[in-house]
C-alpha positions, 0 to 999 in steps of 0.5 A: 397533202390536203384532204378533199370532201364535198364540204371543204371544196364548196367552202373553198369555192365560196371563199374564192367567189368572195374575194379570198382568191389566193388561199382558195386558188391554191386549194382548188388547183390542188383539188383539180389535179386529184383523182377525188375531183371526179367523184366530188364534182359529179356529186356536187353537180348532181345535187342541184347546188347553189348557182354560185357553185355551178360555174367553178365546179363545171370549170374544174370538171371541164379541166378534168375531162380535158387533161385527165379523161384519157388517163382513166382506166377502162372500168372508170371511163364508161361510168364517168362518161355517162355521169358527165353527159347527164350533167352536160344535158342538165346544165346546157339549158341554163340561161347563162351563156358561160355555163352553156359554153362549158357544157359545149366544150365538155361534150366536144372533149368527150366526143373526141376522146371516145372517137373511133371507127364506130362512133356515130356522127355528132348530129346523131349523138346530139339528137339521141340526147336532146330535142333538136327540133326548131324552138327546142330549149336546147337550140342554142346548145346545139348551135354552139356545138356546131359552131365550136366543134370545127375550131376545137379540132383545128386549133385547140392544141390543149386537147391531148390527141396526137397529130395523126389521130387528130388528122384521122378524126378530121378526115373521117368527119369530113368524109362521113358527116360534112354533107349531113351537117350542111343539110342540117344547117340548110334545113334550119335556114329554110325553116327560120322564122326570124333573122336571129336563127339565120345569123346563128346558121351563118356563124356555124356555116362559116366555121364548117367552111373553115374546117373544109378549107383546112382538110380538103384537097383540090379534087374535093374542093372542085366537087364541093364548089359544084355542090355549093352552087346548088345549095340555097344556103350559099345563095342565101348567104350571098343574098344576105350581104344586103341585109343589115342584121346578117351582112357581117356574117354573110361577108365572113361566109363568102370570104371563107368560101374563097379560101376553098377555091383551088388556086388553079381555078382562081388564076385562070382568066375565064369565069368558070365554073359558074359559081364564080360568075354568080359571085361577081354578079351578086357582088356587083349588085352591092356597088350601089349600096357601097356608094350610098354607105360611103356618101353617108359615112356608114362605117359598119357597112363600109367595113363589111363591103370593102372587106368583101371586095378586097378578099374577092379581088385578091383571090381572083386577081388574075381574072380581074387583070386578064378578063375584060368583063371584070374591068368594072371591078377595078374601076370601082375599087379605085373609086372607093380607094379615092373616096374620103370616107374609105380612109379607115379601111386603107389597110384592107384596101392596101392588101388588095393593091399590093396583091395586084401590083405583085401579080403584075410584076410576076407576070412580067408582061410589058403590055399588061403594065401599059394597059394599067398605066392610067390605073397606076396614076389614079392609084398614086392620086389616091395615095397622095389623097390618103396621105394628107393631114387634116389642115386644122390638125396640121396647124395645131401641130405647128404651134405645139411642141408635142404630137397628140395621140389622136394625131398619130393615130390619124397618121397610121393610114400613111404607112399603108400608102407608102407601102403601095408606092414602094411596091409600085416602084418595083414595076414602073420606073421610080422616075415615072412616079416622081414625075406624076407627083411633080405634076400634082405639086405643080397643080396643087402646090406651086400654082397656089402656095396656100395651106392646102398646097403645103399639105399636098407637098408634105404628103408627096414628100412622105411618099417619096421616101418610099421610092428612094430604095428603088431609085438606088436599086435601079440606078434611076438617074432621072429619078435622082434628078427629079428628086433633087429638083423637088428638094431644091424647090423646098429649099428655095421657098423655105424662108418665104412661106409660113407653113414651110416652117411647120414642125410636122412638114419640117420633120417629114422633109428631114425624115425623107432625107434620112430614110434614103435621100442621103445616099443619093445626094452628091450634088456639089450645088445642093450639098452646101444648101442642104447642110445650111438648111439642116443646121437650121433644123438642128437649132430648132426649138422642137426636140423631135424636129431637131432629132430628125435634122441631126439624123439627116446630118449624120446620114448625109455625112456618112454618104458624102465623106469626101465632102466632110473631109474637104470641109472638116475644119468647118465641121469641127467648128460646128461640133464645138458650137452645138454641144448643147443640142439634144441629139449631139451624138448624131452630129458626131456620128456623121463626122466620125464615120468620115474620119474613121473610114480609113487608116490615113484619115484616122492618123490625120484627124482622129486625135483632133476629134478626140481632143474636142471631147477631151477638152469638154470632159476636162472642163466639165470635170473641173465644174463638177468637182467644184459643184460637188465640193460645194454640196450642191443639190443633184438638180444643179449637177444634172446638166453638167453630168448629162454633157459629161455623159454625152461626150463619153458616148461620142468617144464610144461611137468614134471607136465603134466605127474603127475597123477591128484590125490586128495586122501590123500595118494597123499598129499605129492606129491601135497605139493611137487609140490606146494613147487617147484612152490613157490620156482620158483615163483620169477623167473616166476614173473621175466619172466612175468614182465620183459621178456614178454616185449621182448618176449610175448610167455614167458607168454604162457610157464609160464601159461602152467606150472601154469596150470599143477601145479593148476591141480595137486595141487588142494587145496594145492595151497595157497590162498596167492600164488594164489593172487600173481599169479593173481596180477602179471598176471593182472598187465601185462595184463593191459599193454599188451593184452596177452591172456595167462593172461585170460587163467589162470583165465579159468583154475582156475575156472575149478580147484578151483570152488569147494573149498569155500576158493578160491571164493573171489579171483576167483571173483576179478580176473574175475571182473578185467579181464573183465574190462581190456578186455573191454578196449582192445576190445572197438568196434566190429572191435576189435573182428575180429582184436584180435581173440585170445583175443576175444576167450579167453574172451568168453572162460573165460565166458564159464568156469565161466558160467559152473563151477562158474555160481553164481560168473558170475551172481553176477558180476557188469559187467553182463550188459556190458557182454551182450552188448558185446555179442550182438556186437559179434554175426556174428563173422567171425573168425572161432575159436573165433566164436566157443568159442563165440557161446558156451558162448551164448548157456551157457548164454541161458541155465542159464535161463532154470530151470536146465541143466546138463552143469553146475557143480553147481546148480544155485539158482532161485534168481540169475536166476530171476535177470539174466532174468530181465537183459536179457529180453531187449536183446532177440529181438536183439539177435534173429534178429542178430542170424538169420542175422548171418545165412543169411550172412553165415559162413566160417565153417559148424561147426560155422553154427551148433553152431548158430543153437544150440544157436537159439534152446536153445533160443527157449526153454526159457519159458518166451519168445514168440518165435513165435512172434520173428520168425514172426519179423525175417520173416518180416525183412529178405528176403522173398525168403528164405522160402515159405509161407507154410514153414513159416506157418508150422514153426510158428505153431510148433515153440516149437517142438525141432525136427521141429526147427532143421529141419527148421533151417537146411533148413533156413541155406541151403537156406541162403547159396544159397542166399549168393552165388547169383551173385558170 
């Protein structure tokens, strides 16, 4: 253990500041958790040290106060408190803001930790320590405390105060100190000789309004509103909206105040109490300013004012909808929405329109909906306008094959417009929206057919994709008809207009079809036209257009399976001809969905579909064998390997669409699936043994196909063929740590566990996989270096543990598995850690009398044997699990997994969990839990709910400890 002194602490800080971070950081972290840190930090700071030391020493002292002050004994508290306060006062006048903020936080922590019924108000405590007059050297320190204090009470969960006490302190401050604080800020506002002071006042005022919003009840809120109406401070905030230097903070204050107003007042139609009328009157005065800002494109003012209007509108939406006096507000909001320079504030505006539409929907008032029919039309106009893409950018995109980052950013607003249209379609018939869009198209597209018209068409198509869901839900046949007309319109003019072939417009059309139109298109007249058009898109030179076209093809096939089956030979020809298409698997998905939709279609067409891929694979195998024998470079093999992989993916998808059915009447289909796999096995084996040396991902494709075959074939898959599959995978796995080889055993356990004939082969595969994996993961570092392999290793243990626990417990490798498990506790890789802790929980549950997690019963003799092997590991498992909590995790879920493991361990009847807990408390840091908390936990260590409570508390304190010194 390191010895700490003023000299070596100062040396470590100098080393840290000079870049020797790793070495110094370890020492300083250790120092910050030591009891000597109090005295040494205080002595260094009292000696007026070099400025290069001050920040780090204050940082350590701040950490000590935050985490360790409550653990001091009563004799130490008073002296350390006085010393810390003197240090805070001394350093709070430093010019560096970071130093002052450290002092602010230390002061707040001390105030909260020593708070009781007799504690004076924070203003009184500060005024006794520093000069609080105007222009005092401590003025910034004072404002920083007033601004920071409410947020620390509300949000800082690192402060070690339980929820009940935190709530008590907050309520006490609200009841006894709030008026004094508001009056103090009011006084500063009145006496301010420059806008800077008022800016600080508004900043602190906003924080205290947030505090009130959190802790005020409805009756208090009404009183507070009445009181606020009478204060010049609030009126000053309203007046400051038009003052450039104060505008942003003034808007924040007013918006925060809206949150305090009770809902029952906000939802009334009247403009009572008086303050609401005052707010609207003051806001109306800013409309001219907003118009000027929009016309001159003053982004900061536009942002501040639109944010204010949106917040005001959302809060008082019922008044705005029901009170005729407020019609001007809605008119202005529509005008702003349609202004070209409000574009960047679309997200804020969208929040308001969505709130308005949802409120009208909830009111369910037909007359009210009719009243705002014109508003809805104007809203649609605004959505179209804000969805248009700049003509220059659109033309450039039509030439280039890749979309530029700036272009994508400019499209962000469109998703907000689409969301508005989606909501609007819930209160008015979708066909009315389509009809209005149709009128826009007639005016701006059909009559002109120029560049601008095409941009309008593209914007309308984009918005239409947001209506399709409601057309379907409402069975809006008129809407379907309008939609078909618009799509047919596009198909008719596609070959006549240059811009129709623009990549971006094509993508939008295909995307609209794939996002929903596919489920509506069933017109015998339109389908052939549409498929011809999509085929053009599939041949397109730009990959992103091709991708959208193949997706549209897939979805339309899925929705129109009868059409596909009627023209199946044409579709098969299309699949054969288009094998070089990048998104070839989407074409297969469309046809496979139709073929695998029933037993009859499977029996008639499945073999024909698979034969296309079989022929492709056979031809590709011959070509690859020749290329490999010729020792050609990998670059030459790439294209054929990609095609080989693509065909296997298509087989996998086809099998994934087959229903899982063990009934006797589905036997012919199961036999068909296995026979196809058996015929393909030589090619799959070639892929595993030969191609995998050049491209390891081919193994994943073969495993995916094998997995879906297992899951649909059940016990029709012969033991002999399964043995060949395992032998092949194991041979490859010995040479290369390919995780897919483990995964196939996982799948096998979940499918074949209930059939006795597979038991031996499952057991042999498990033994071999474990032994090979042990060689691939010889030490702890191997787990982090090979997270995929680690995840699949523990994944197979989870699967075997749940589905075939007896095979796992019979394994000669069980002892080694438990040792590896011990090594892996504390894994950092998130995904691997989740799987690992799932395995550990399963292992613990195997030792319980019985648990629903297991698919089969575990005979007692196996439990007894496992218990004997397991018992020596218990103390180390317990210690390391708690150590993993102390070190912290990169993911909250992993922390919960660890807690679940400890809970499962604590429920085991044959261990003395209380004794294990005592050891944990002795070994670990003493400042995680208080003595009374440790005592309560030990006394009730078998109570599951108490366990959960203390584990969460322990974890939270561990996180707090891990943040020390950062």
